[in-house]
C-alpha positions in Angstrom: -43.4 45.5 -195.2 -44.2 47.6 -199.1 -42.9 50.4 -197.4 -39.8 48.8 -196.0 -39.2 47.1 -200.0 -39.9 51.0 -201.0 -37.9 53.1 -198.8 -34.9 50.6 -197.8 -33.1 50.8 -201.0 -32.6 54.6 -200.8 -30.6 54.2 -197.2 -27.1 54.0 -197.6 -24.2 53.5 -195.2 -20.3 53.6 -195.4 -18.0 50.3 -195.8 -15.0 50.6 -195.8 -14.8 54.2 -197.0 -17.5 53.5 -199.7 -20.9 54.1 -200.0 -22.8 50.7 -200.0 -27.0 50.6 -200.4 -27.9 49.1 -197.1 -30.0 46.3 -198.9 -26.8 44.7 -199.4 -26.2 43.9 -195.9 -30.2 43.4 -195.1 -32.2 40.4 -194.8 -36.1 40.8 -194.3 -38.3 38.1 -192.8 -41.9 38.8 -192.1 -44.3 36.5 -190.6 -47.7 38.1 -191.9 -50.4 34.8 -191.0 -53.4 35.4 -189.2 -51.8 38.6 -187.6 -54.2 41.9 -187.2 -52.5 44.9 -188.7 -50.4 46.3 -185.6 -49.3 42.9 -185.0 -47.5 42.6 -188.7 -46.3 46.3 -188.4 -44.6 44.9 -185.5 -43.4 41.6 -187.4 -41.0 43.1 -189.4 -37.2 42.2 -188.5 -34.0 43.7 -190.4 
């Protein structure tokens, strides 16, 4: 999750001809309770 939070703000996309941060249109949800590391990595949805 830390890597996603570090990398996502740098990503941009064009919206109505204007460059916008992808974070303005992204919701991050992560459920990491009682999961092994590999499963935690796979449980990140955007």
